[in-house]
C-alpha positions as a Markdown table, in Angstrom:
| # | Residue | x | y | z |
|---|---|---|---|---|
| 1 | Met | -20.6 | 3.9 | -2.5 |
| 2 | Leu | -17.2 | 2.2 | -1.7 |
| 3 | Leu | -16.0 | 2.5 | 2.0 |
| 4 | Leu | -12.5 | 1.5 | 2.6 |
| 5 | Ala | -10.1 | 1.3 | 5.4 |
| 6 | Gly | -7.3 | 2.7 | 3.1 |
| 7 | Val | -7.0 | 3.9 | -0.3 |
| 8 | Asp | -4.1 | 1.5 | -1.3 |
| 9 | Arg | -7.2 | -1.4 | -1.1 |
| 10 | Leu | -8.2 | -0.4 | -4.7 |
| 11 | Asp | -7.6 | -2.4 | -7.8 |
| 12 | Lys | -6.8 | -1.0 | -11.1 |
| 13 | Glu | -10.5 | -1.1 | -12.3 |
| 14 | Leu | -11.8 | 0.6 | -9.4 |
| 15 | Thr | -9.2 | 3.3 | -9.6 |
| 16 | Ile | -10.1 | 4.3 | -13.1 |
| 17 | Gly | -14.0 | 3.9 | -12.1 |
| 18 | Gln | -13.0 | 6.3 | -9.2 |
| 19 | Met | -11.5 | 8.9 | -11.4 |
| 20 | Gln | -14.4 | 8.6 | -13.9 |
| 21 | Gly | -16.7 | 9.7 | -11.0 |
| 22 | Lys | -18.7 | 6.2 | -11.4 |
| 23 | Phe | -19.0 | 5.7 | -7.6 |
| 24 | Gln | -18.5 | 7.6 | -4.5 |
| 25 | Met | -15.7 | 6.6 | -2.1 |
| 26 | Gln | -14.7 | 7.3 | 1.4 |
| 27 | Val | -11.9 | 6.3 | 3.3 |
| 28 | Leu | -11.5 | 6.2 | 7.1 |
| 29 | Pro | -7.6 | 5.4 | 7.5 |
| 30 | Gln | -7.3 | 4.9 | 11.1 |
| 31 | Cys | -9.7 | 1.9 | 11.2 |
| 32 | Gly | -8.7 | -1.7 | 10.6 |
| 33 | His | -10.7 | -4.5 | 8.3 |
| 34 | Ala | -13.8 | -3.9 | 10.8 |
| 35 | Val | -14.2 | -0.3 | 9.8 |
| 36 | His | -18.2 | -0.6 | 10.9 |
| 37 | Glu | -17.0 | -1.9 | 14.1 |
| 38 | Asp | -13.7 | 0.4 | 14.6 |
| 39 | Ser | -15.6 | 3.8 | 14.1 |
| 40 | Pro | -19.4 | 3.0 | 14.3 |
| 41 | Asp | -20.2 | 6.8 | 14.7 |
| 42 | Lys | -18.2 | 7.7 | 11.6 |
| 43 | Val | -19.5 | 4.8 | 9.7 |
| 44 | Ala | -23.1 | 5.9 | 10.6 |
| 45 | Asp | -22.3 | 9.3 | 9.5 |
| 46 | Val | -21.3 | 8.3 | 6.1 |
| 47 | Leu | -24.4 | 6.0 | 5.7 |
| 48 | Ala | -26.6 | 9.0 | 7.2 |
| 49 | Thr | -25.4 | 11.2 | 4.6 |
| 50 | Phe | -25.6 | 9.0 | 1.7 |
| 51 | Met | -29.0 | 8.7 | 2.4 |
| 52 | Val | -30.0 | 12.2 | 2.9 |
| 53 | Arg | -27.9 | 13.3 | -0.1 |
| 54 | Tyr | -29.9 | 10.7 | -2.6 |
| 55 | Lys | -33.0 | 12.1 | -1.1 |
| 56 | Val | -34.2 | 8.4 | 0.3 |
| 57 | Ala | -34.3 | 9.0 | 4.0 |
| 58 | Glu | -35.3 | 12.3 | 6.0 |
| 59 | Ala | -32.7 | 13.7 | 8.5 |
| 60 | Thr | -33.5 | 14.1 | 12.2 |
| 61 | His | -32.8 | 17.0 | 14.2 |
| 62 | Asn | -29.6 | 15.2 | 15.1 |
| 63 | Phe | -28.1 | 15.0 | 11.8 |
| 64 | Glu | -25.0 | 17.2 | 10.7 |
| 65 | Arg | -23.8 | 16.8 | 7.1 |
| 66 | Gly | -20.5 | 15.3 | 7.6 |
| 67 | Tyr | -18.7 | 13.0 | 4.9 |
| 68 | Gly | -21.1 | 13.6 | 2.2 |
| 69 | Lys | -20.8 | 17.2 | 2.2 |
| 70 | Arg | -19.0 | 18.7 | -0.8 |
| 71 | Pro | -16.7 | 21.1 | 0.2 |
| 72 | Ile | -14.8 | 23.8 | -1.9 |
| 73 | Val | -12.8 | 21.5 | -4.0 |
| 74 | Arg | -9.3 | 22.8 | -4.7 |
| 75 | Lys | -7.8 | 20.7 | -7.8 |
| 76 | Arg | -4.4 | 19.0 | -6.7 |
| 77 | Asp | -1.3 | 20.3 | -8.3 |
| 78 | Tyr | 0.4 | 17.0 | -9.8 |
| 79 | Thr | 3.1 | 19.3 | -11.9 |
| 80 | Pro | 6.2 | 17.3 | -11.6 |
| 81 | Val | 9.2 | 18.7 | -9.6 |
| 82 | Tyr | 12.7 | 19.3 | -11.0 |
| 83 | Trp | 15.6 | 17.3 | -8.7 |
| 84 | Asp | 17.5 | 20.6 | -7.6 |
| 85 | His | 14.8 | 21.4 | -4.8 |
| 86 | Tyr | 16.2 | 18.6 | -3.0 |
| 87 | Phe | 19.8 | 17.7 | -4.0 |
| 88 | Glu | 22.7 | 20.2 | -4.5 |
| 89 | His | 23.9 | 18.3 | -7.5 |
| 90 | Glu | 24.0 | 15.3 | -9.6 |
| 91 | His | 26.6 | 13.6 | -12.0 |
| 92 | Asp | 27.6 | 10.4 | -13.4 |
| 93 | Val | 30.0 | 7.6 | -12.3 |
| 94 | Lys | 31.7 | 5.6 | -14.4 |
| 95 | Val | 32.4 | 1.9 | -13.3 |
| 96 | Glu | 33.6 | -0.8 | -15.6 |
| 97 | Gly | 32.0 | 0.6 | -18.7 |
| 98 | Asn | 28.6 | 1.3 | -16.9 |
| 99 | Thr | 27.5 | 4.6 | -15.9 |
| 100 | Phe | 25.5 | 5.2 | -12.8 |
| 101 | Arg | 23.7 | 8.7 | -12.1 |
| 102 | Val | 24.4 | 9.9 | -8.5 |
| 103 | Tyr | 22.4 | 12.6 | -6.7 |
| 104 | Glu | 24.3 | 14.3 | -3.9 |
| 105 | Cys | 24.0 | 16.9 | -1.0 |
| 106 | Gly | 25.9 | 17.6 | 2.0 |
| 107 | Lys | 29.7 | 18.7 | 2.4 |
| 108 | Glu | 30.9 | 16.9 | 5.5 |
| 109 | Gly | 30.1 | 14.2 | 7.9 |
| 110 | Pro | 29.5 | 10.4 | 7.5 |
| 111 | Val | 27.9 | 9.3 | 4.0 |
| 112 | Leu | 24.1 | 8.3 | 3.8 |
| 113 | Leu | 24.3 | 6.0 | 1.1 |
| 114 | Phe | 20.9 | 5.5 | -0.4 |
| 115 | Leu | 19.6 | 2.4 | -2.4 |
| 116 | His | 16.2 | 2.5 | -3.9 |
| 117 | Gly | 13.6 | -0.3 | -4.4 |
| 118 | Gly | 12.8 | -2.1 | -7.6 |
| 119 | Gly | 11.1 | 0.3 | -10.3 |
| 120 | Phe | 11.8 | 3.3 | -8.2 |
| 121 | Ser | 14.7 | 5.4 | -8.4 |
| 122 | Ala | 17.4 | 7.5 | -6.7 |
| 123 | Leu | 14.9 | 10.2 | -6.7 |
| 124 | Ser | 12.4 | 8.2 | -4.4 |
| 125 | Trp | 14.7 | 9.5 | -1.6 |
| 126 | Ala | 14.6 | 13.5 | -2.5 |
| 127 | Trp | 12.2 | 14.3 | 0.3 |
| 128 | Cys | 14.1 | 12.2 | 2.8 |
| 129 | His | 17.3 | 13.7 | 1.9 |
| 130 | Ser | 16.0 | 17.0 | 2.2 |
| 131 | Asn | 14.8 | 16.5 | 5.7 |
| 132 | Ile | 17.6 | 14.6 | 7.4 |
| 133 | Ser | 20.2 | 17.4 | 5.8 |
| 134 | His | 18.7 | 20.0 | 8.2 |
| 135 | Leu | 18.9 | 17.2 | 11.4 |
| 136 | Val | 22.4 | 16.3 | 11.3 |
| 137 | Thr | 25.8 | 17.1 | 9.6 |
| 138 | Cys | 26.4 | 14.3 | 7.2 |
| 139 | Arg | 26.6 | 13.7 | 3.5 |
| 140 | Cys | 23.7 | 11.8 | 1.5 |
| 141 | Ala | 24.3 | 10.0 | -1.9 |
| 142 | Ala | 21.5 | 8.3 | -3.8 |
| 143 | Val | 22.2 | 6.0 | -6.8 |
| 144 | Asp | 20.2 | 5.0 | -9.9 |
| 145 | Leu | 20.9 | 1.3 | -9.6 |
| 146 | Arg | 21.4 | -1.1 | -12.8 |
| 147 | Gly | 18.6 | -1.0 | -15.1 |
| 148 | His | 16.7 | 2.1 | -13.1 |
| 149 | Gly | 16.5 | 5.7 | -13.6 |
| 150 | Asp | 19.4 | 7.3 | -15.6 |
| 151 | Ser | 22.0 | 4.6 | -15.1 |
| 152 | Val | 23.4 | 3.1 | -18.0 |
| 153 | Thr | 24.8 | -0.5 | -18.2 |
| 154 | Thr | 25.9 | -2.8 | -20.7 |
| 155 | Asp | 23.3 | -5.5 | -19.6 |
| 156 | Asp | 20.2 | -3.8 | -18.1 |
| 157 | Gly | 19.0 | -7.1 | -17.5 |
| 158 | Asp | 21.2 | -8.6 | -15.0 |
| 159 | Leu | 19.8 | -7.7 | -11.6 |
| 160 | Ser | 21.3 | -10.3 | -9.8 |
| 161 | Ser | 22.0 | -9.6 | -5.9 |
| 162 | Glu | 25.7 | -10.4 | -6.5 |
| 163 | Thr | 26.2 | -8.0 | -9.5 |
| 164 | Met | 24.5 | -5.2 | -8.1 |
| 165 | Ser | 26.0 | -5.2 | -4.7 |
| 166 | Ser | 29.4 | -5.6 | -6.4 |
| 167 | Glu | 28.6 | -2.3 | -8.4 |
| 168 | Val | 27.7 | -0.5 | -5.0 |
| 169 | Gly | 30.9 | -1.3 | -3.8 |
| 170 | Asn | 32.6 | -0.1 | -6.8 |
| 171 | Ile | 30.5 | 2.8 | -6.9 |
| 172 | Val | 31.9 | 4.1 | -3.7 |
| 173 | Lys | 35.3 | 3.1 | -4.8 |
| 174 | Ala | 34.6 | 5.7 | -7.8 |
| 175 | Leu | 33.0 | 8.3 | -5.2 |
| 176 | Tyr | 35.5 | 8.4 | -2.6 |
| 177 | Gly | 38.5 | 6.6 | -3.6 |
| 178 | Glu | 40.6 | 4.1 | -1.7 |
| 179 | Asp | 40.0 | 5.9 | 1.4 |
| 180 | Pro | 36.2 | 6.3 | 1.7 |
| 181 | Pro | 34.5 | 8.0 | 4.8 |
| 182 | Pro | 32.6 | 6.4 | 7.1 |
| 183 | Ile | 29.3 | 5.2 | 5.0 |
| 184 | Ile | 26.0 | 3.9 | 6.2 |
| 185 | Leu | 24.0 | 2.1 | 4.0 |
| 186 | Val | 20.1 | 2.6 | 3.7 |
| 187 | Gly | 18.1 | 0.2 | 1.3 |
| 188 | His | 14.3 | 0.0 | 0.5 |
| 189 | Ser | 13.0 | -3.3 | -0.7 |
| 190 | Met | 15.0 | -4.5 | -3.2 |
| 191 | Gly | 17.6 | -1.9 | -2.3 |
| 192 | Gly | 17.4 | -3.0 | 1.3 |
| 193 | Ser | 18.7 | -6.6 | 0.0 |
| 194 | Ile | 21.1 | -5.1 | -2.1 |
| 195 | Ala | 22.4 | -3.3 | 1.2 |
| 196 | Val | 22.6 | -6.4 | 3.1 |
| 197 | Asn | 24.6 | -8.4 | 0.3 |
| 198 | Thr | 27.0 | -5.4 | 0.1 |
| 199 | Ala | 27.5 | -5.3 | 3.6 |
| 200 | Phe | 27.6 | -9.2 | 4.1 |
| 201 | Arg | 30.4 | -9.6 | 1.5 |
| 202 | His | 32.3 | -6.7 | 3.2 |
| 203 | Leu | 32.5 | -4.4 | 0.1 |
| 204 | Ile | 32.6 | -1.4 | 1.8 |
| 205 | Pro | 35.5 | -1.3 | 4.2 |
| 206 | Ser | 34.4 | 1.9 | 5.9 |
| 207 | Leu | 30.9 | 0.7 | 6.6 |
| 208 | Ile | 29.6 | 1.9 | 10.1 |
| 209 | Gly | 25.7 | 1.3 | 9.6 |
| 210 | Leu | 23.5 | -0.6 | 7.8 |
| 211 | Ile | 19.8 | 0.3 | 7.6 |
| 212 | Val | 16.9 | -1.6 | 5.8 |
| 213 | Ile | 13.5 | -0.3 | 5.0 |
| 214 | Asp | 10.6 | -2.7 | 4.8 |
| 215 | Val | 11.9 | -5.4 | 3.7 |
| 216 | Val | 12.1 | -9.1 | 5.4 |
| 217 | Glu | 12.8 | -12.4 | 3.8 |
| 218 | Gly | 10.1 | -14.3 | 5.0 |
| 219 | Thr | 7.0 | -11.9 | 4.0 |
| 220 | Ala | 8.9 | -11.0 | 0.6 |
| 221 | Leu | 9.1 | -14.5 | -0.3 |
| 222 | Glu | 5.6 | -15.3 | 0.4 |
| 223 | Ala | 4.8 | -12.1 | -1.7 |
| 224 | Leu | 6.2 | -13.1 | -4.7 |
| 225 | Thr | 3.3 | -15.2 | -5.7 |
| 226 | Ser | 1.5 | -12.2 | -6.2 |
| 227 | Met | 4.1 | -10.0 | -7.3 |
| 228 | Gln | 2.9 | -10.6 | -11.1 |
| 229 | Ser | -0.3 | -9.7 | -10.6 |
| 230 | Phe | 0.5 | -6.5 | -9.1 |
| 231 | Val | 2.5 | -5.5 | -11.7 |
| 232 | Arg | -0.2 | -6.8 | -14.2 |
| 233 | Gly | -2.3 | -4.4 | -12.7 |
| 234 | Arg | -0.5 | -1.3 | -12.9 |
| 235 | Pro | -1.3 | 1.0 | -16.1 |
| 236 | Ala | 1.2 | 0.5 | -19.0 |
| 237 | Val | 1.0 | 3.7 | -20.1 |
| 238 | Phe | 0.2 | 7.4 | -19.2 |
| 239 | Lys | -1.1 | 10.1 | -21.1 |
| 240 | Ser | 1.1 | 12.6 | -19.2 |
| 241 | Leu | 3.7 | 12.9 | -16.1 |
| 242 | Glu | 0.9 | 14.6 | -14.4 |
| 243 | His | -1.5 | 11.9 | -14.9 |
| 244 | Ala | 1.2 | 9.0 | -13.8 |
| 245 | Ile | 1.8 | 10.9 | -10.3 |
| 246 | Glu | -2.0 | 11.5 | -9.8 |
| 247 | Trp | -2.5 | 7.9 | -10.4 |
| 248 | Ser | 0.4 | 6.9 | -7.7 |
| 249 | Val | -1.0 | 8.9 | -5.4 |
| 250 | Arg | -4.6 | 7.6 | -5.7 |
| 251 | Ala | -3.6 | 3.9 | -6.1 |
| 252 | Gly | -1.7 | 4.5 | -2.9 |
| 253 | Gln | 1.9 | 3.6 | -4.5 |
| 254 | Ile | 3.1 | 6.7 | -2.7 |
| 255 | Arg | 0.5 | 8.2 | -0.3 |
| 256 | Asn | 2.9 | 11.9 | -0.2 |
| 257 | Val | 1.8 | 14.0 | -3.4 |
| 258 | Glu | 4.9 | 16.0 | -2.8 |
| 259 | Ser | 7.2 | 12.8 | -2.9 |
| 260 | Ala | 5.5 | 11.7 | -5.6 |
| 261 | Lys | 6.0 | 14.6 | -7.9 |
| 262 | Val | 9.8 | 14.1 | -8.0 |
| 263 | Ser | 10.0 | 10.5 | -7.4 |
| 264 | Met | 7.5 | 9.4 | -10.5 |
| 265 | Val | 9.7 | 11.3 | -12.7 |
| 266 | Gly | 12.4 | 8.9 | -12.1 |
| 267 | Gln | 10.3 | 5.7 | -12.9 |
| 268 | Leu | 9.2 | 6.8 | -16.4 |
| 269 | Lys | 10.4 | 7.2 | -20.0 |
| 270 | Arg | 8.8 | 8.3 | -23.0 |
| 271 | Leu | 6.9 | 6.1 | -25.0 |
| 272 | Asp | 7.8 | 7.3 | -28.3 |
| 273 | Thr | 11.8 | 7.9 | -27.9 |
| 274 | Ala | 12.4 | 5.9 | -24.5 |
| 275 | Glu | 14.0 | 9.2 | -23.3 |
| 276 | Thr | 13.8 | 9.1 | -19.4 |
| 277 | Ala | 11.5 | 11.5 | -17.8 |
| 278 | Thr | 14.3 | 13.0 | -15.9 |
| 279 | Ser | 16.3 | 13.5 | -19.3 |
| 280 | Gln | 13.5 | 15.3 | -20.3 |
| 281 | Leu | 12.9 | 17.5 | -17.0 |
| 282 | Asp | 16.6 | 18.2 | -17.7 |
| 283 | His | 15.9 | 19.8 | -21.0 |
| 284 | Glu | 13.1 | 21.7 | -20.1 |
| 285 | His | 15.4 | 23.2 | -17.1 |
| 286 | Glu | 17.8 | 24.2 | -19.6 |
| 287 | Met | 15.4 | 25.8 | -21.7 |
| 288 | Glu | 14.1 | 27.6 | -18.9 |
| 289 | Val | 17.7 | 28.6 | -17.5 |
| 290 | Val | 18.4 | 30.0 | -21.2 |
| 291 | Thr | 15.5 | 32.1 | -21.7 |
| 292 | Ser | 16.1 | 33.6 | -18.0 |
| 293 | Thr | 19.6 | 34.3 | -18.9 |
| 294 | Ser | 18.7 | 35.9 | -22.3 |
| 295 | Asp | 16.0 | 38.1 | -20.8 |
| 296 | Thr | 18.5 | 39.4 | -17.9 |
| 297 | Ile | 21.0 | 40.0 | -20.9 |
| 298 | Ala | 18.4 | 42.0 | -22.7 |
| 299 | Glu | 17.4 | 43.9 | -19.6 |
| 300 | Glu | 20.9 | 44.9 | -18.8 |
| 301 | Asp | 21.5 | 46.0 | -22.4 |
| 302 | Glu | 18.5 | 48.0 | -22.2 |
| 303 | Glu | 19.6 | 49.8 | -18.9 |
| 304 | Glu | 23.2 | 50.3 | -20.5 |
| 305 | Glu | 21.9 | 51.9 | -23.5 |
| 306 | Asn | 19.4 | 54.4 | -21.7 |
| 307 | Gly | 22.0 | 55.3 | -19.3 |
| 308 | Glu | 24.7 | 56.2 | -22.3 |
| 309 | Ser | 22.2 | 58.1 | -24.1 |
| 310 | Glu | 21.9 | 60.4 | -21.1 |
| 311 | Thr | 25.2 | 61.0 | -20.7 |
| 312 | Ser | 26.6 | 61.7 | -24.2 |
| 313 | Lys | 25.8 | 61.9 | -27.8 |
| 314 | Asn | 29.2 | 60.5 | -28.5 |
| 315 | Ser | 28.2 | 57.1 | -26.7 |
| 316 | Thr | 24.8 | 56.9 | -28.4 |
| 317 | Asp | 26.8 | 57.1 | -31.5 |
| 318 | Arg | 28.9 | 54.5 | -30.4 |
| 319 | Leu | 26.2 | 52.3 | -29.4 |
| 320 | Gln | 24.3 | 52.5 | -32.7 |
| 321 | Ser | 27.5 | 51.6 | -34.7 |
| 322 | Thr | 28.0 | 48.5 | -32.3 |
| 323 | Asp | 23.9 | 47.8 | -32.8 |
| 324 | Lys | 24.6 | 48.2 | -36.5 |
| 325 | Leu | 27.7 | 45.8 | -36.8 |
| 326 | Thr | 25.6 | 43.0 | -34.4 |
| 327 | Ser | 22.9 | 43.0 | -36.8 |
| 328 | Asp | 25.1 | 42.6 | -39.6 |
| 329 | Thr | 26.4 | 39.3 | -38.0 |
| 330 | Pro | 23.0 | 37.5 | -37.6 |
| 331 | Glu | 24.8 | 34.0 | -36.2 |
| 332 | Ser | 25.2 | 35.9 | -33.1 |
| 333 | Ser | 21.6 | 37.2 | -32.4 |
| 334 | Thr | 19.9 | 34.2 | -33.3 |
| 335 | Lys | 21.7 | 31.6 | -31.9 |
| 336 | Pro | 20.4 | 31.6 | -28.4 |
| 337 | Gln | 17.0 | 31.2 | -30.2 |
| 338 | Gln | 17.8 | 28.3 | -32.0 |
| 339 | His | 18.9 | 26.7 | -28.6 |
| 340 | Thr | 15.6 | 27.4 | -27.0 |
| 341 | Glu | 13.8 | 26.0 | -29.9 |
| 342 | Ser | 15.8 | 23.1 | -29.8 |
| 343 | Leu | 14.8 | 22.2 | -26.1 |
| 344 | Lys | 11.0 | 22.9 | -26.7 |
| 345 | Lys | 8.8 | 21.0 | -24.1 |
| 346 | Pro | 7.3 | 17.6 | -25.2 |
| 347 | Glu | 3.9 | 17.9 | -27.1 |
| 348 | Ser | 0.9 | 17.1 | -25.4 |
| 349 | Ser | 0.2 | 13.9 | -27.1 |
| 350 | Thr | 3.4 | 12.7 | -25.6 |
| 351 | Lys | 2.5 | 9.4 | -23.4 |
| 352 | Tyr | 4.8 | 7.9 | -20.9 |
| 353 | Thr | 5.9 | 4.2 | -20.1 |
| 354 | Trp | 7.4 | 2.4 | -17.0 |
| 355 | Arg | 11.5 | 2.7 | -17.2 |
| 356 | Ile | 11.7 | -0.8 | -16.3 |
| 357 | Asp | 9.8 | -3.9 | -17.0 |
| 358 | Leu | 9.5 | -5.3 | -13.2 |
| 359 | Gly | 7.6 | -8.4 | -14.8 |
| 360 | Lys | 11.1 | -9.4 | -16.5 |
| 361 | Thr | 12.9 | -9.3 | -13.0 |
| 362 | Glu | 11.3 | -12.3 | -11.9 |
| 363 | Pro | 14.3 | -14.6 | -12.6 |
| 364 | Phe | 16.0 | -12.7 | -9.8 |
| 365 | Trp | 13.3 | -11.9 | -7.0 |
| 366 | Lys | 13.9 | -15.0 | -5.1 |
| 367 | Gly | 17.9 | -14.6 | -5.1 |
| 368 | Trp | 17.2 | -10.9 | -3.8 |
| 369 | Phe | 15.5 | -12.1 | -0.8 |
| 370 | Gln | 16.5 | -15.7 | 0.1 |
| 371 | Gly | 18.8 | -16.0 | 3.1 |
| 372 | Leu | 18.5 | -12.2 | 3.7 |
| 373 | Ser | 17.6 | -12.9 | 7.4 |
| 374 | Glu | 20.6 | -14.6 | 8.2 |
| 375 | Lys | 22.6 | -12.2 | 6.4 |
| 376 | Phe | 21.3 | -9.3 | 7.8 |
| 377 | Leu | 21.8 | -10.7 | 11.3 |
| 378 | Ser | 25.6 | -11.6 | 10.6 |
| 379 | Cys | 26.5 | -8.2 | 9.6 |
| 380 | Asp | 28.8 | -7.0 | 12.7 |
| 381 | Cys | 27.7 | -3.5 | 12.3 |
| 382 | Pro | 25.0 | -1.6 | 13.9 |
| 383 | Lys | 21.8 | -2.3 | 12.1 |
| 384 | Met | 18.3 | -1.1 | 12.3 |
| 385 | Leu | 15.0 | -2.5 | 10.4 |
| 386 | Leu | 12.5 | 0.0 | 9.7 |
| 387 | Leu | 9.2 | -1.3 | 9.0 |
| 388 | Ala | 5.5 | -0.3 | 8.1 |
| 389 | Gly | 4.0 | -3.1 | 10.2 |
| 390 | Val | 5.4 | -5.2 | 12.9 |
| 391 | Asp | 3.6 | -8.5 | 11.1 |
| 392 | Arg | 6.0 | -8.2 | 8.5 |
| 393 | Leu | 8.9 | -9.8 | 10.7 |
| 394 | Asp | 9.5 | -13.4 | 10.1 |
| 395 | Lys | 10.6 | -16.2 | 12.7 |
| 396 | Glu | 14.3 | -15.5 | 12.5 |
| 397 | Leu | 14.2 | -11.9 | 12.5 |
| 398 | Thr | 11.6 | -12.1 | 15.9 |
| 399 | Ile | 14.2 | -14.0 | 17.5 |
| 400 | Gly | 17.0 | -11.8 | 16.7 |
| 401 | Gln | 14.8 | -8.7 | 17.5 |
| 402 | Met | 14.3 | -10.4 | 21.2 |
| 403 | Gln | 18.1 | -11.3 | 21.5 |
| 404 | Gly | 18.7 | -7.2 | 20.9 |
| 405 | Lys | 20.7 | -8.3 | 17.8 |
| 406 | Phe | 19.3 | -5.3 | 15.4 |
| 407 | Gln | 17.3 | -2.2 | 16.4 |
| 408 | Met | 13.7 | -2.0 | 14.9 |
| 409 | Gln | 11.4 | 0.9 | 14.3 |
| 410 | Val | 7.8 | 0.8 | 13.1 |
| 411 | Leu | 5.8 | 3.5 | 11.1 |
| 412 | Pro | 2.3 | 2.1 | 10.8 |
| 413 | Gln | 0.5 | 5.0 | 9.1 |
| 414 | Cys | 2.7 | 4.1 | 6.0 |
| 415 | Gly | 2.6 | 2.1 | 3.2 |
| 416 | His | 5.6 | 0.1 | 1.3 |
| 417 | Ala | 7.3 | 3.3 | 0.3 |
| 418 | Val | 7.8 | 4.5 | 3.9 |
| 419 | His | 10.5 | 7.1 | 3.1 |
| 420 | Glu | 8.4 | 8.6 | 0.9 |
| 421 | Asp | 5.2 | 8.6 | 2.7 |
| 422 | Ser | 6.6 | 9.9 | 6.0 |
| 423 | Pro | 9.9 | 11.2 | 4.7 |
| 424 | Asp | 10.3 | 13.4 | 8.0 |
| 425 | Lys | 9.7 | 10.2 | 10.7 |
| 426 | Val | 12.2 | 8.5 | 8.6 |
| 427 | Ala | 14.5 | 11.2 | 8.7 |
| 428 | Asp | 14.1 | 11.8 | 12.2 |
| 429 | Val | 14.7 | 8.0 | 12.8 |
| 430 | Leu | 18.1 | 8.1 | 10.8 |
| 431 | Ala | 19.1 | 11.1 | 12.6 |
| 432 | Thr | 18.3 | 9.6 | 16.0 |
| 433 | Phe | 20.5 | 6.4 | 14.9 |
| 434 | Met | 23.1 | 8.3 | 13.8 |
| 435 | Val | 23.4 | 10.7 | 17.0 |
| 436 | Arg | 22.7 | 7.5 | 19.2 |
| 437 | Tyr | 26.0 | 5.8 | 17.9 |
| 438 | Lys | 28.0 | 9.3 | 17.9 |
| 439 | Val | 28.9 | 9.1 | 13.8 |
| 440 | Ala | 27.0 | 12.5 | 13.3 |
| 441 | Glu | 26.6 | 15.7 | 15.0 |
| 442 | Ala | 23.1 | 17.0 | 15.6 |
| 443 | Thr | 22.2 | 20.5 | 14.4 |
| 444 | His | 20.0 | 22.7 | 16.5 |
| 445 | Asn | 16.8 | 21.4 | 14.3 |
| 446 | Phe | 17.4 | 18.0 | 15.9 |
| 447 | Glu | 15.3 | 16.8 | 18.5 |
| 448 | Arg | 15.3 | 13.0 | 19.6 |
| 449 | Ala | 11.7 | 11.7 | 18.2 |
| 450 | Phe | 12.4 | 8.2 | 18.4 |
| 451 | Pro | 13.9 | 7.6 | 21.7 |
| 452 | Gly | 13.4 | 3.6 | 21.3 |
| 453 | Cys | 15.6 | 3.3 | 18.2 |
C-alpha cells in the first residue's frame, strides 16, 4: 500500500503501476507530509483495514471498515467535451502572417483576456469562463498562444517573452481596433509572464488590471532545474483522448475531471497526422450536426407526405412525381451521405501526443521569469497575485505585498493549474476584483466570497 498526502506526488512509474492494480493506494488530502501525525486516527483506520482485508489480524469490536471498504465502483467518465459547452464562439485572428485561435463569450462590459500556461491552451480557461460570466457583466476572450493549441505561426519555435507579448498587443488591435475596450489581463504560469511583459511594455493602452496566477520569479527559476525531469516523466503517447484525460487527473496535472475533459483536448495532436485534437473534435461535431440536420429534414418530409396524402389524391400524385424526379438525380440524394462519411470518427487505433514539445522550449525558460517580480511591481494598474500556496512568494514580492503594492489571494487546496482545479473559486476572486475596482457590474448571482482581495 502507498499512503499519500496528495495524488500529485505519484511519479510516472507508480502512476502506471497503480492503474494496473499492482498496489493499493490511499490519499489523505487534508494532511501535510507527516500524514500519520496530522491524521493519526485516519492512518490507523487505513492500517487496520489493510490487515483485516488480508486476514492477517483479527478486528476488535471497535473496528469499522472505513478506507479499505470497497464501495460500488462507478467508472468515471473521461469522454472529451466540445468547447461550445463553455464558450459562445471561436474564430481565428490574423496577425502579421500568423493565425491565432480565440474563444469568446459575453457581449458587453470590460474584457478579461486570458493567457494560458506553457503546454496548455485557451481551453484551459473553459470552466473559469463559464463561471465568471454568470457573476459579473463582462466579456471573456482566451487565446491560443504561439506554438500552442490551434494557432499557426511562421515560427512556432520562437517563444521569447518579447515576441509573445508583442503578439498579445497585436491580437488586441486585431480584435478591437484602435480604440479597445477596458481590458484586464489574466495569465497563468508562462501566460502570467507574458501578461506581465505585455503590461510592462504598455502594449495595451486600455489596460485596467493585471492578474497573475501561480507564477513567481524566485520559485519559478528554482524549479527550472527539475523542469526537464518533469517533462520527460510524462507519457509521450496516449492510446486515446480518454486515456490522456484520465492520466491528467490521476497524475494530478488537473485535479478537476470536468475541466480536464475540455482542457486536455487543446494540449494534444494526432500522432499519425499531427492534426490537433481540437480540430478532430470540430470534424466530429460537424458530423453530428449534419446527421442531426439530415434526420430532421427526413422527419419533416415524412410529415408533409402524410399530410398531403390525406388531403387530396392530386397532391399525392404531385409528390410521387417529385420523388421520381429526385430519384433520377442521384447527386442530390447522396451528397449529405458523402459529407457524413468524410467526417468519420477516428479509428480506435488513433494515438495522440503532445501538441508542443515542452523540452524544446528550454532556451526561453529563463527569459520568461527573469526580472518578473520587478516588472510586475512596476506596472501602474491594479494588480493581483493568485497563488496555490503562500510559500511560493519570493523576497521581492513578499516585501511588495507587505507594502500593499498588489493584492494577493491564496487557494491552498489547488495544484499549479489553480484556475482548472477550482474554477468557481477563481471566478469568485476575479469577479470580486472587478467589483471592488468598479470596472464591472455584478449580477444577481454574485456574492463577495473573498473580502480580503
